[in-house]
C-alpha distance (Angstrom), angle and dihedral (degrees) to the residues before:
residue distance angle dihedral
X1 . . .
X2 3.84 . .
X3 3.80 117.3 .
X4 3.76 134.6 167.9
X5 3.75 136.5 62.6
X6 3.89 115.4 -70.3
X7 3.79 132.5 -164.6
X8 3.74 128.3 -147.4
X9 3.70 128.2 -166.9
X10 3.71 118.1 -145.5
X11 3.76 118.4 -126.2
X12 3.78 94.4 -160.0
X13 3.77 107.3 35.7
X14 3.85 126.1 69.4
X15 3.90 132.5 -176.8
X16 3.75 108.0 -97.0
X17 3.77 89.4 -139.1
X18 3.77 108.7 46.7
X19 3.91 102.2 9.9
X20 3.79 94.9 -123.0
X21 3.85 117.4 142.3
X22 3.72 114.4 -90.8
X23 3.78 112.3 -108.3
X24 3.83 127.8 -144.1
X25 3.73 129.0 -162.4
X26 3.76 126.6 -142.0
X27 3.79 131.4 -169.2
X28 3.85 103.0 -165.7
X29 3.64 96.2 -155.1
X30 3.86 88.2 56.3
X31 3.71 93.8 39.4
X32 3.81 93.8 -151.3
X33 3.94 124.6 120.3
X34 3.77 121.7 -148.1
X35 3.79 134.6 -177.5
X36 3.82 119.3 -101.5
X37 3.82 123.9 -150.9
X38 3.68 116.7 -115.4
X39 3.83 120.9 -130.0
X40 3.81 94.1 -92.9
X41 3.82 92.1 55.0
X42 3.70 91.7 46.8
X43 3.74 89.0 51.2
X44 3.74 91.4 49.1
X45 3.85 89.0 51.7
X46 3.76 91.4 51.1
X47 3.74 92.6 50.5
X48 3.82 91.2 49.3
X49 3.76 92.2 49.7
X50 3.81 91.2 46.8
X51 3.79 88.3 53.6
X52 3.89 91.8 49.6
X53 3.84 88.1 50.5
X54 3.80 92.8 50.1
X55 3.83 92.0 46.5
X56 3.83 92.1 49.7
X57 3.71 92.3 46.2
X58 3.73 91.5 53.6
X59 3.86 92.7 47.6
X60 3.81 90.3 50.0
X61 3.82 95.4 48.7
X62 3.87 91.2 47.9
X63 3.71 91.4 50.4
X64 3.81 92.0 46.8
X65 3.72 88.4 57.3
X66 3.71 94.1 46.5
X67 3.81 94.5 47.7
X68 3.67 94.4 43.2
X69 3.74 95.4 76.6
X70 3.83 95.8 -128.8
X71 3.77 105.7 148.1
X72 3.72 115.4 -99.4
X73 3.86 90.7 -116.1
X74 3.79 87.4 62.7
X75 3.70 103.9 31.1
X76 3.80 97.4 107.0
X77 3.91 94.8 40.4
X78 3.76 111.4 130.9
X79 3.83 123.4 -175.1
X80 3.90 88.0 -143.9
X81 3.80 92.4 55.3
X82 3.77 100.6 52.4
X83 3.80 140.8 53.7
X84 3.81 131.4 -136.4
X85 3.77 124.4 -97.5
X86 3.66 120.7 -133.2
X87 3.76 108.4 -74.4
X88 3.78 91.8 26.1
X89 3.92 97.1 81.3
X90 3.72 98.8 101.5
X91 3.82 96.5 43.6
X92 3.86 88.6 46.4
X93 3.88 89.8 55.8
X94 3.80 89.2 47.9
X95 3.75 87.0 54.4
X96 3.72 95.3 49.4
X97 3.80 91.9 49.0
X98 3.81 88.8 49.1
X99 3.78 92.8 55.8
X100 3.88 90.5 48.3
X101 3.88 89.7 52.0
X102 3.83 92.1 46.8
X103 3.63 93.6 52.3
X104 3.72 89.9 55.1
X105 3.85 98.2 38.2
X106 3.73 127.0 4.6
X107 3.83 88.0 -154.0
X108 3.78 99.6 78.4
X109 3.79 145.1 123.5
X110 3.85 114.3 -73.1
X111 3.82 129.0 -146.5
X112 3.78 133.0 -94.6
X113 3.82 107.3 -155.4
X114 3.86 115.0 -164.2
X115 3.84 128.3 177.2
X116 3.56 147.4 110.5
X117 3.87 127.7 -66.4
X118 3.76 112.5 -63.9
X119 3.95 94.0 7.9
X120 3.87 89.1 129.1
X121 3.81 102.0 -100.0
X122 3.80 95.0 136.5
X123 3.74 94.4 42.6
X124 3.90 91.6 52.9
X125 3.83 91.5 44.9
X126 3.83 87.6 48.8
X127 3.87 92.7 46.9
X128 3.89 90.5 51.7
X129 3.91 86.4 50.2
X130 3.73 90.5 50.4
X131 3.85 92.7 48.4
X132 3.78 89.3 51.5
X133 3.72 93.9 50.1
X134 3.86 93.3 42.2
X135 3.81 90.4 55.4
X136 3.77 100.2 38.9
X137 3.79 113.4 126.9
X138 3.86 112.9 -113.9
X139 3.77 113.3 -177.3
X140 3.78 117.2 -127.0
X141 3.72 92.8 -120.9
X142 3.84 91.1 54.1
X143 3.80 90.0 50.4
X144 3.80 91.4 53.4
X145 3.77 91.1 47.4
X146 3.79 90.1 56.6
X147 3.94 93.3 42.7
X148 3.89 85.4 56.3
X149 3.75 91.2 59.3
X150 3.75 105.9 -90.8
X151 3.87 119.1 133.2
X152 3.98 118.9 -99.5
X153 3.72 115.1 -108.6
X154 3.82 105.6 -168.1
X155 3.88 122.1 108.7
X156 3.75 107.9 162.9
X157 3.79 97.9 155.6
X158 3.89 134.0 46.4
X159 3.69 120.3 -170.3
X160 3.88 119.8 -170.9
X161 3.74 134.3 172.3
X162 3.81 102.5 -139.6
X163 3.78 95.7 -133.7
X164 3.70 94.7 55.8
X165 3.87 92.4 36.1
X166 3.82 92.4 58.8
X167 3.91 90.9 45.9
X168 3.76 89.6 51.2
X169 3.84 91.5 47.2
X170 3.80 90.0 50.0
X171 3.73 91.2 54.2
X172 3.79 90.6 51.7
X173 3.75 93.3 49.4
X174 3.72 94.1 48.6
X175 3.82 90.8 48.8
X176 3.79 92.4 -117.2
X177 3.73 94.0 119.1
X178 3.67 115.3 34.2
X179 3.83 92.7 -179.8
X180 3.74 89.7 71.0
X181 3.77 96.3 59.7
X182 3.88 94.0 106.6
X183 3.86 94.2 38.1
X184 3.82 95.6 101.9
X185 3.73 94.2 47.6
X186 3.83 92.8 49.0
X187 3.81 89.2 52.8
X188 3.82 95.9 47.4
X189 3.88 92.5 49.1
X190 3.70 106.0 36.9
X191 3.91 113.7 119.5
X192 3.82 89.2 -123.0
X193 3.91 124.6 16.8
X194 3.86 126.6 -170.5
X195 3.75 121.2 -162.9
X196 3.71 108.0 -166.1
X197 3.85 126.2 -153.1
X198 3.85 95.0 0.7
X199 3.73 110.8 -165.0
X200 3.70 96.6 32.6
X201 3.82 92.7 93.7
X202 3.85 120.7 95.6
X203 3.90 103.0 -94.3
X204 3.78 118.3 -128.6
X205 3.74 130.7 150.4
X206 3.78 87.8 -105.6
X207 3.86 92.7 55.1
X208 3.75 92.0 46.1
X209 3.89 90.7 52.5
X210 3.84 91.2 50.5
X211 3.75 93.7 48.4
X212 3.82 90.4 45.7
X213 3.67 90.7 49.6
X214 3.91 92.3 56.9
X215 3.85 94.6 38.3
X216 3.85 94.9 45.2
X217 3.85 92.5 49.1
X218 3.89 91.8 51.3
X219 3.80 90.0 45.5
X220 3.80 92.1 54.0
X221 3.74 93.7 44.5
X222 3.81 94.0 42.7
X223 3.79 93.8 -123.0
X224 3.74 116.5 157.8
X225 3.73 121.0 -109.3
X226 3.82 129.2 -169.9
X227 3.79 117.1 -156.4
X228 3.85 129.8 -172.8
X229 3.76 121.3 -166.1
X230 3.90 138.7 159.8
X231 3.82 89.6 -151.9
X232 3.83 124.5 99.6
X233 3.86 113.4 -119.5
X234 3.75 94.6 -105.3
X235 3.85 92.8 50.3
X236 3.89 93.0 48.0
X237 3.87 87.2 47.0
X238 3.76 91.1 55.7
X239 3.77 91.6 45.8
X240 3.81 101.0 43.7
X241 3.87 101.9 24.8
X242 3.76 137.4 -121.7
X243 3.89 98.3 -71.3
X244 3.84 96.2 58.8
X245 3.86 95.5 38.3
X246 3.83 95.7 46.0
X247 3.82 89.2 54.0
X248 3.75 93.3 47.5
X249 3.75 89.8 50.7
X250 3.70 89.0 54.4
X251 3.68 99.8 40.9
X252 3.85 102.2 44.6
X253 3.81 139.2 58.9
X254 3.82 109.3 -126.6
X255 4.00 111.8 -113.6
X256 3.75 112.0 -176.9
X257 3.80 119.2 -170.8
X258 3.70 125.2 -161.9
X259 3.79 96.9 174.2
X260 3.82 116.6 135.8
X261 3.77 116.7 -114.1
X262 3.92 112.4 -61.3
X263 3.70 94.0 -161.7
X264 3.67 121.6 110.7
X265 3.71 115.4 -104.3
X266 3.91 94.2 23.5
X267 3.72 114.3 140.3
């Protein structure tokens, strides 16, 4: 009995691209012959697949940045594509160390940025976020899935200004904004969360509880948190309370910034 895969080269047909004879495969037990691709056709398919993967990867990363909440001004910021201003050196090194730790283990200490208005806290936090999104692993099959028209599903970073965040949460709790019902869970569970301008919000017992709920969850799950604030630790402690500030102290590496305002028109 015949067994094994066999190949037959056609004497009449040639590949329209490279001119090589067309090959046919035959499994004797099945008894059905089928055409095989030649090397140039396989190479063309590989190039088409690589192009789909590249297209899907680009779409996913663009959606990551849009959905992250990072302000448009900072959405393309990358830690690897900038350099520290004077007074940002220590914070910059803290950021580089964070990226190295995050590459190795996503459950790592976050960063507590503190500095004056315009010292670059938000930019540095956004640059760390950009680096995380730029390096986030996207499987080839997922990139192809998105290139074929399916929606992206990756959201590794969430960025929220605390003033706007608490207003959105309040609307969701009062039922005035049904679209925000899942906001709290997304902030609690994101691989990386950034709370920008902590302490600028109007402090109420309700706002403290919502912030504590987010921070406490991430503390217990060892999920990294980046915080920016203008307030000295003792002022923030008096404003937000011991429970929040004790967790922030344990969760985050301190990154003081003494840079003068980076904003245009600053004196």
